DOTIRO-905827 format. One line per 4 residues: for each residue x, y negated, z of C-alpha. Coordinates in pm, whole numbers, plus 50000, padded with zeros to 5 digits. Each point is the difference from the previous one (the first is absolute). Example, Ala and Ser with C-alpha at 12.3 -4.5 7.8 and 13.67 -1.06 7.14 Angstrom:
2
51230:50450:50780  50137:49656:49934;
This chain:
599
49037:49499:53873  50095:50354:50092  50039:50180:49668  50138:50328:49876;
50266:50001:49731  49735:50102:49749  49775:49712:50106  50287:49751:49971;
50061:50105:49640  49629:50000:49913  49931:49660:50156  50308:49847:49843;
49902:50129:49655  49650:49864:50052  50133:49662:50112  50244:49994:49708;
49707:50051:49761  50094:50342:49868  49684:50112:49815  50039:50379:49986;
50211:50285:50128  50061:50304:49779  50134:50337:50102  49934:50351:50125;
49937:50083:50367  50234:50239:50177  50101:50084:50353  50288:49753:49971;
49778:49701:49934  49648:50077:50117  50040:49791:50317  50097:49704:49785;
49710:50059:49761  49754:50023:50289  50087:49641:50091  49845:49883:49671;
49664:50103:50146  50043:49779:50307  49794:49681:50022  50193:49700:49872;
50245:50200:49793  49775:50178:49753  50164:50029:49658  49852:50217:49724;
50199:50320:49953  50045:50148:49650  50071:50371:50019  50214:50115:49707;
50089:50349:49882  50381:49962:50013  50211:49772:50218  50196:49871:49699;
49673:49865:49866  49936:49805:50321  50308:49788:49932  49920:49971:49628;
49646:49885:50085  50133:49732:50233  50256:49902:49736  49726:49954:49739;
49800:49789:50244  50293:49766:50051  50081:49968:49629  49640:49909:49918;
49960:49746:50281  50330:49901:50162  49856:50120:50333  50173:50288:50184;
49824:50319:50104  50103:50274:50244  50054:50374:49963  50011:50253:50286;
50122:50360:50004  50083:50270:50248  50343:50132:50086  50217:50233:49790;
49878:50096:49652  49723:49741:50007  50258:49730:50062  50245:50148:49748;
49731:49995:49731  50006:49620:50007  50357:49963:49871  49906:49968:49631;
49740:49739:50090  50254:49803:50202  50259:50034:49723  49752:49868:49744;
49914:49696:50213  50365:49939:50082  50117:50013:49637  49721:49764:49890;
50032:49769:50306  49643:50038:50124  49873:49974:50358  49864:50303:50185;
50017:50087:50369  50018:50370:50090  49947:50145:50348  50108:50358:50066;
49963:50212:50307  50299:50152:50179  50068:50251:50275  49939:49868:50350;
50311:49829:50138  50039:50257:50278  49988:50281:49741  50258:49863:49755;
50271:50239:49893  49824:50314:50113  49892:50095:49648  49633:49948:50071;
49759:50067:49720  50093:49809:49683  50304:49826:50155  50323:49965:49802;
50263:50038:50272  50312:50181:49877  50213:49691:49939  49830:49743:50224;
49701:50026:50225  49697:49907:49792  50186:49924:49677  49711:49891:49778;
50057:49621:50027  50337:50049:49830  49820:50155:49705  49817:49671:49946;
50308:49776:50017  50064:49998:49625  49641:49924:49903  49895:49729:50245;
50094:49639:50057  50011:50067:50374  49888:50269:50244  49936:50014:50373;
49971:50277:50259  49775:49904:50290  50151:50157:50313  49778:49818:50251;
49646:49865:49981  50111:49648:50096  50216:49982:49686  49703:50022:49766;
49874:49636:50000  50351:49886:49904  50038:50275:49738  49667:49912:49841;
50078:49637:49925  50357:50084:49897  49868:50259:49755  49767:49746:49840;
50274:49739:49990  50232:50241:49817  49732:50126:49765  49855:49661:49899;
50302:49768:49977  50286:49976:49753  50015:50290:49761  49697:50211:50081;
50026:50364:50096  49846:50283:50203  50068:50045:50371  49971:50305:50222;
49909:50027:50368  50035:50336:50176  49788:50038:50314  50049:50300:50232;
49686:50172:50119  50046:49897:50363  50058:49636:49899  49671:50010:49811;
49817:50123:50310  50158:49812:50294  49855:49662:50107  50153:49683:50143;
49902:49635:50047  50098:49822:49677  49908:49708:49778  49976:50022:49619;
50228:49738:49846  49856:49733:49772  50140:50080:49655  49978:49643:49870;
50241:49888:50273  50245:50276:49906  50023:49926:49627  50191:49725:49817;
49810:49708:49850  50047:49955:49625  50241:50174:49764  50361:49968:49895;
50066:49691:49788  50272:49983:49738  50317:49793:50024  49943:49667:49822;
50337:50015:49820  49914:50343:49861  49660:49879:49881  50152:49706:49814;
50263:50225:49841  49725:50235:49881  49792:49711:49869  50298:49867:49806;
50051:50337:49833  49633:50016:49900  50006:49645:49861  50280:50098:49764;
49867:50342:49903  49893:50073:49645  49862:50352:50053  49893:50025:50366;
49838:50317:50136  49839:50054:50341  50007:50354:50141  49716:50057:50246;
50064:50282:50246  49798:50141:50285  50130:49727:50230  49803:49742:49803;
49680:50178:50102  50104:50060:50361  50073:49628:50034  49667:49913:49830;
50198:49785:49759  49788:50062:49691  49858:49648:49968  50344:49841:50030;
50142:50255:49758  49746:49905:49735  50046:49628:50058  50378:50028:49972;
49984:50212:49683  49773:49742:49839  50217:49708:50114  50324:50156:49882;
49857:50176:49694  50142:50337:50106  49894:50343:49883  49889:50220:50291;
50078:50370:50026  49904:50237:50280  50146:50301:50177  49811:50306:50127;
49883:49827:50316  49991:49651:49851  49718:50085:49760  49705:49781:50094;
50208:49705:50118  49930:49827:49666  49684:50028:49786  50069:50220:49700;
49773:49801:49771  50211:49686:50052  50195:49881:49696  50328:50011:50195;
49959:50359:50115  50256:50204:49808  49955:50355:50132  50189:50222:50241;
50370:50079:50022  50202:50314:50046  50016:50355:49877  49624:50021:49948;
49958:49630:49947  49879:49843:49678  50202:49910:49692  49896:49637:50042;
50088:49981:50369  50337:50166:49956  50094:49800:49691  49916:49662:50152;
50167:50077:50334  50311:50143:49834  50039:49688:49784  49925:49741:50267;
50260:49739:50085  49859:49942:50351  49811:50262:50202  49810:49904:50315;
49936:50308:50215  49718:49975:50255  49998:50285:50251  50160:50250:49760;
50268:50248:50111  50119:50095:49649  49962:50372:50052  50117:50235:49724;
49643:50046:49877  49945:49627:49961  50350:49920:49870  50043:50297:49760;
50276:50140:50222  50195:49676:49948  50075:50077:49635  50093:49660:49862;
49755:49874:49742  49731:50258:50076  49806:49791:50251  50244:49732:50117;
50333:49851:49895  50198:49857:50293  50215:49826:49879  49948:49803:49777;
49661:49954:50168  50006:49813:50329  49803:50141:50292  49804:49805:50260;
49907:50259:50261  49731:49927:50262  49954:50265:50270  49902:50010:50366;
50271:50261:50064  50357:49866:49966  50127:50353:49939  49826:50000:49660;
50176:49685:49878  50287:50103:49774  49953:50370:50074  49951:50114:49641;
50077:49687:49796  50221:49695:50064  49797:49688:50067  50048:49643:49890;
49772:49885:50284  49895:50232:50282  49706:49874:50205  49903:50170:50326;
49644:49885:50064  49634:50081:49999  49907:50013:49632  49693:49779:50032;
50191:49721:50173  50298:50027:49766  49775:49964:49695  49822:49705:50159;
50335:49829:50053  50107:50071:49645  49677:49852:49866  50054:49684:50201;
50347:49967:49847  49862:49929:49652  49876:49657:49903  49728:49951:49735;
50280:49898:49763  50182:50329:50072  49687:50200:49920  49940:49808:49679;
50360:50046:49887  49994:50374:50070  49674:50038:49806  50149:49817:49702;
50288:50249:49993  49779:50309:50003  49797:49993:49676  50206:50263:49818;
50036:50203:50322  49623:50011:50051  49963:50125:49642  50254:50274:50070;
49819:50108:50316  49680:50037:49800  50176:50186:49717  50161:50246:50244;
49665:50064:50167  49832:50065:49665  50269:50252:49911  49941:50184:50326;
49625:49997:49936  50065:50163:49663  50197:50278:50170  49761:50067:50288;
49675:49969:49805  50048:50331:49819  49966:50192:50326  49762:49761:50174;
49749:50018:49714  50053:50365:49910  49687:50215:49954  50191:50325:50045;
49871:50275:50225  50166:50087:50236  50053:49629:50055  50316:49797:50035;
50068:49871:50350  49937:49647:49878  49650:50052:49856  49816:50062:50330;
50178:49693:50137  49866:49789:49713  49647:50118:50076  50046:49928:50370;
50120:49645:49932  49682:49931:49804  49773:50080:50296  50210:49918:50308;
49939:49647:50133  50286:49754:49977  50057:50026:50375  49965:50378:50008;
50288:50189:50163  50193:50286:49842  50209:50225:50223  50242:50192:49782;
50181:50329:50055  50348:50093:49883  50132:50149:49677  49865:49940:49652;
49681:49843:50131  50205:49744:50190  50200:49900:49692  49695:49991:49773;
49813:49768:50237  50304:49776:50037  50029:49961:49623  49647:50003:49870;
49753:49906:50277  49985:49621:50048  49931:49861:50345  49910:49643:50073;
50000:49941:50374  50238:50076:50287  49944:50307:50216  49790:50161:49727;
50278:50239:49891  50153:50226:50263  50262:50267:49939  50289:50168:50175;
50257:49821:49788  50320:50094:50181  49946:50341:50162  49749:50101:49731;
49847:50251:50237  49763:50258:49863  49698:50031:50227  50002:49629:50084;
49728:49862:49775  49695:50192:50124  50025:49902:50370  50138:49654:49912;
49689:49935:49792  49784:50078:50302  50196:49745:50199  49964:49745:49721;
49623:50044:49991  49973:49967:50378  50202:49679:49969  49792:49861:49713;
49650:50150:50036  49842:49754:49756  50235:50085:49713  50000:50296:49766;
50294:50233:50067  50121:50261:49751  50269:50256:50080  50186:50091:49676;
50198:50318:50046  50140:50296:49808  49888:50354:50076  50332:50101:50160;
49999:49695:50223  49631:50045:50081  50049:50355:50126  50253:49881:50258;
49729:49813:50190  49677:50137:49849  49847:50087:50342  49980:49628:50084;
49700:49965:49770  49815:50161:50292  50086:49689:50204  49835:49788:49731;
49684:50206:50037  49996:50016:50380  50046:49624:50035  49813:49910:49679;
50293:49809:49852  49890:49934:49639  50326:50040:49810  50001:50114:49637;
50266:50267:49945  50116:50006:49637  50201:50321:49962  50200:50026:49679;
50034:50374:49952  50283:50110:49772  50061:50326:50187  50344:49939:50139;
50270:49762:50110  50031:49853:49653  50226:49714:50105  50251:50258:50120;
49954:50216:49691  50062:49699:49777  50328:49924:50174  50110:50363:49990;
49925:50024:49630  50177:49675:49917  50315:50080:50197  50023:50377:49986;
49779:50091:49707  49804:50246:50215  49799:49998:50320  49932:50207:50310;
49735:49973:50270  49825:49695:49857  49700:50160:49827  49707:50163:50175;
49970:50333:49816  49876:50351:50054  50253:50282:49978  49908:50054:49636;
50093:49640:49923  49647:49863:49962  49940:49658:50159  49836:50014:50342;
49788:49743:50176  49729:49993:50263  49675:49837:49895  50046:49690:50215;
49653:49865:49933  49851:50323:50139  50238:49992:50297  49899:49642:50076;
49632:50086:49966  50044:50269:50264  50161:49743:50228  49691:49783:49959;
50110:49750:49736  49805:49920:49687  50237:50098:49719  50052:50036:49627;
50247:50176:49771  50068:49791:49688  50151:50152:49685  49964:49700:49767;
50037:49621:50024  49623:49962:49971  49942:50236:50290  50257:49831:50222;
49852:49658:49922  49651:50111:50102  50124:50183:50309  50196:49697:50123;
49695:49776:49963  49790:50236:50209  50275:50053:50256  50053:49628:50057;
49625:49951:50037  49979:50264:50273  49978:49910:50368  50206:50301:50109;
50334:50164:49916  50025:50139:49646  50250:50182:49781  50061:49984:49626;
50226:50270:49859  50149:49885:49668  50160:50276:49794  50323:49853:49862;
50260:50133:49762  50317:50167:50120  50191:49864:49703  49868:49641:49993;
49989:49986:50373  50209:49713:50112  50145:49655:49953  50249:49878:49746;
50360:49965:50118  50140:49675:49860  50265:49971:50271  50277:50223:50132;
50025:50233:50297  50331:50148:50109  49927:50371:50009  50318:50206:49960;
50013:50255:49718  50143:50339:50108  50359:50056:49891  49905:50315:49807;
49795:49788:49760  50248:49864:49746  49805:49828:49724  49845:49661:49927;
49819:50005:50336  50332:50004:50185  50140:49733:49771  49698:49775:50049;
50021:50039:50377  50370:49918:50014  49944:49694:49779  49731:49882:50238;
50224:50050:50303  50267:49781:49843  49744:49719:49965  49889:50015:50364;
50100:49695:50201  50147:50098:50331  49958:50005:50268;
């Protein structure tokens, strides 16, 4: 076939079963976009209001389905606007493919409109190097079939991540005789299996454990290892804790679920993980948030605890903690092999040893329930962050999806909103990007049209991508936006107050000091969404019922308290105290630093 560069990309994406393309047209990419109108390569195009949101939308689609989606932008500022989206996907190891336009090859280096050329001709690809798994620059049309299958191979094998392909305007337009490569014949069959010696060593540790804990990270979900994770926990009698991105890998109404770990984990999750004798990590990187900045005894205690670390990326093994057994493998296959290592007699013996441990798990969970229930059941107005979440859980189906923004809302959902199925809780757990949740929720709904999708976001986060609610209206994407309005960046204010005893720039106020907020329900109504502003728990409960019953996009604005705004902090986070503060805050910080295990 004689195809232009744009047609090669469009046909390849169609053949590779990419369901949507998101982006904004511009002179740098309109030849490529036109190819999506050609017969045989038609792919629905989702026009967003900001290029960053195009990548976030594709990211949300992948997290909800495991299927990659494409984003397309023009050259220059349109391309540069995608960096936060790429960084978010890269930090959380999610698959997105981004195409950006570029100056024509014969114009490179001349400083044509929107070209970065002072250090190298067309320098933008170097901007993406730190936030992509791999990037390509297509210099000739005939390179594109090869680039397309290499991009999918990189994006969808091993540790997942975003990829970037830059396509000059002339390469988009010129045509040659080419053949689109069959993707199935360019991808490996199966996944990486663990070393048998390592599996037996891990199994032996678990047989002898008295207080085993499994840490489920985001890799457990990427590998679709949730069934094996549950089976292994039940066979071994291990408590299961989750990280930011691991939430959903294990049903939270299971008797072995112990809570989350880390700075904004739960008291039960942290206590059980910190006192474990054997910890099995499944796709967890042990970031500072999930490991309480490595303060010994806050979330983990290595040693005396022994770590079995399963990860697809060998660079993560031993990076933050020494391992007793490091296993480089696909998590699903590694857990299958571990399960096969235990005989019925092994399982019976482990169960016999766990009676007192099971009682402790339950006791720790009850203590956490006592702590969290005061805010979750509060009738105060303005509401706590936890109360609207409690009302949402009552009416959201078990398989409903929540897409959660950053800040206090993120921590409150992690701690107090139970989820039961994989891929029903999506959040930017590593980059914690504000502005991610709104477009990501649109992607999630496109990926799972038969499920209810609720975007839970704070007002500060919401305003960073508020215009994308127009996309929900234009494409009739029925997401429920639950905006918790506490009139500021209250997560930041809380940290400033705790560390410095004062705050700056974190409240939304008028010059006279009075709190300021838009009326988001009215704003949404003018965009075309059905909307409500809720001042009380009763109002938010009724509004959420109506919103979930709607067949179009809706918004519920829940007025929440500035001073009871966020999650509890049962863990530790290494945030340095300024040297000019010389009181108990400085002393507490220095004591915590001494207890950090490094590194």
